[in-house]
C-alpha positions as CSV (number, residue, x, y, z in Angstrom):
1,X,0.0,0.0,0.0
2,X,2.9,2.4,0.8
3,X,4.4,1.9,-2.6
4,X,1.0,2.7,-4.2
5,X,1.0,6.1,-2.4
6,X,4.5,6.8,-3.5
7,X,3.5,6.0,-7.1
8,X,0.4,8.3,-6.8
9,X,2.6,11.2,-5.6
10,X,5.2,10.5,-8.4
11,X,2.5,10.3,-11.1
12,X,1.0,13.6,-10.0
13,X,4.4,15.3,-9.5
14,X,4.1,17.6,-12.7
15,X,0.7,18.9,-11.5
16,X,1.8,19.1,-7.9
17,X,4.9,21.1,-8.9
18,X,2.7,23.7,-10.5
19,X,0.5,23.7,-7.4
20,X,3.5,24.2,-5.2
21,X,4.6,27.2,-7.2
22,X,1.1,28.7,-6.8
23,X,1.1,27.8,-3.1
24,X,4.4,29.5,-2.6
25,X,3.2,32.7,-4.2
26,X,0.1,32.7,-1.9
27,X,2.3,32.1,1.2
28,X,4.8,34.7,0.2
29,X,1.9,37.1,-0.1
30,X,1.0,36.5,3.5
31,X,-1.2,33.4,3.1
32,X,-1.3,30.3,5.2
33,X,-0.6,26.7,4.4
34,X,-1.1,23.4,6.2
35,X,-1.1,19.7,5.3
36,X,-4.5,17.9,5.7
37,X,-4.8,14.2,4.8
38,X,-1.6,14.3,2.8
39,X,-2.7,17.4,0.8
40,X,-1.2,20.8,1.0
41,X,-4.0,23.4,1.5
42,X,-3.3,27.1,1.1
43,X,-5.3,30.3,1.3
44,X,-4.8,34.0,1.5
45,X,-5.7,37.3,-0.1
46,X,-3.9,36.4,-3.3
47,X,-5.7,33.0,-3.7
48,X,-9.0,34.8,-2.9
49,X,-8.4,37.3,-5.7
50,X,-7.3,34.6,-8.2
51,X,-10.2,32.3,-7.5
52,X,-12.7,35.2,-7.7
53,X,-11.5,36.7,-11.0
54,X,-9.4,34.0,-12.8
55,X,-11.9,31.2,-13.3
56,X,-14.7,30.7,-15.8
57,X,-17.3,30.3,-13.1
58,X,-19.8,33.1,-12.4
59,X,-18.6,34.5,-9.0
60,X,-15.4,32.5,-9.1
61,X,-14.4,29.3,-7.4
62,X,-14.2,28.5,-3.7
63,X,-11.1,26.2,-4.2
64,X,-9.1,24.5,-6.9
65,X,-7.0,21.4,-6.9
66,X,-3.6,21.2,-8.6
67,X,-2.1,17.8,-8.0
68,X,-1.7,17.3,-4.2
69,X,-2.3,21.0,-3.6
70,X,-5.6,22.7,-2.9
71,X,-5.8,26.4,-3.1
72,X,-8.8,28.0,-1.4
73,X,-10.3,31.4,-0.8
74,X,-10.1,31.1,2.9
75,X,-10.0,28.5,5.7
76,X,-13.8,27.9,5.7
77,X,-13.8,27.5,1.9
78,X,-11.2,24.8,2.2
79,X,-13.2,23.0,4.9
80,X,-16.5,23.2,3.0
81,X,-14.9,22.0,-0.3
82,X,-12.6,19.4,1.2
83,X,-14.8,16.3,0.1
84,X,-15.2,17.7,-3.4
85,X,-11.5,18.7,-3.8
86,X,-10.3,15.3,-2.5
87,X,-12.2,13.7,-5.3
88,X,-10.1,15.9,-7.7
89,X,-6.9,14.9,-5.9
90,X,-7.8,11.2,-6.5
91,X,-8.6,12.1,-10.2
92,X,-5.2,13.7,-10.4
93,X,-3.7,10.5,-9.0
94,X,-5.5,8.5,-11.7
95,X,-4.8,10.7,-14.6
96,X,-1.4,12.2,-13.6
97,X,-0.1,14.8,-16.0
98,X,-3.0,14.0,-18.4
99,X,-5.6,15.3,-15.9
100,X,-5.6,18.9,-17.1
101,X,-5.9,18.1,-20.8
102,X,-8.6,15.5,-20.0
103,X,-10.5,17.9,-17.8
104,X,-10.4,20.6,-20.4
105,X,-11.3,18.2,-23.3
106,X,-14.2,16.8,-21.3
107,X,-15.5,20.3,-20.6
108,X,-15.2,21.3,-24.3
109,X,-17.0,18.1,-25.4
110,X,-19.9,19.1,-23.0
111,X,-20.0,22.5,-24.6
112,X,-20.0,21.1,-28.1
113,X,-22.9,18.9,-27.1
114,X,-24.8,21.9,-25.9
115,X,-24.3,21.1,-22.2
116,X,-22.6,23.2,-19.5
117,X,-18.8,23.3,-19.6
118,X,-18.5,23.0,-15.8
119,X,-21.7,21.5,-14.4
120,X,-21.8,18.7,-16.9
121,X,-18.1,17.9,-17.0
122,X,-17.7,14.3,-15.9
123,X,-14.8,15.1,-13.6
124,X,-17.1,17.7,-11.7
125,X,-20.1,15.4,-11.8
126,X,-18.0,12.6,-10.1
127,X,-16.8,15.1,-7.4
128,X,-20.3,16.4,-6.8
129,X,-21.8,12.9,-6.7
130,X,-19.2,11.7,-4.2
131,X,-19.9,14.6,-1.8
132,X,-23.7,14.1,-2.3
133,X,-24.4,17.4,-3.9
134,X,-25.5,18.7,-7.3
135,X,-23.3,21.3,-9.0
136,X,-24.4,24.8,-8.5
137,X,-23.8,27.3,-11.3
């Protein structure tokens, strides 16, 4: 089981490296970081600004997963979205460096089919189903 975890971290390393750079920027700007269940969680004014204005979601996102790093608006956003974001961490472990292209492609396919880019994305649907909620957009 331990070797399985090591492989999961290694497979997601390219994504996690990007997440670590983003996390470092948030922390250097005065944000906070802590490890919860093997995942680095960060939040601060810079992440709040980025998640509010640099996503395609109306009103922005509460949190985003990049490998084994979850960037949230604030502590309460991280707590509220933890079940959802942990599904994305597991998806990153499954897909590794292919996660971002697969996620984007899935969203574009939904858009081409006349569905919602985010709400109908299979990666999001899995995350919302696992946490027992429906996507709100």
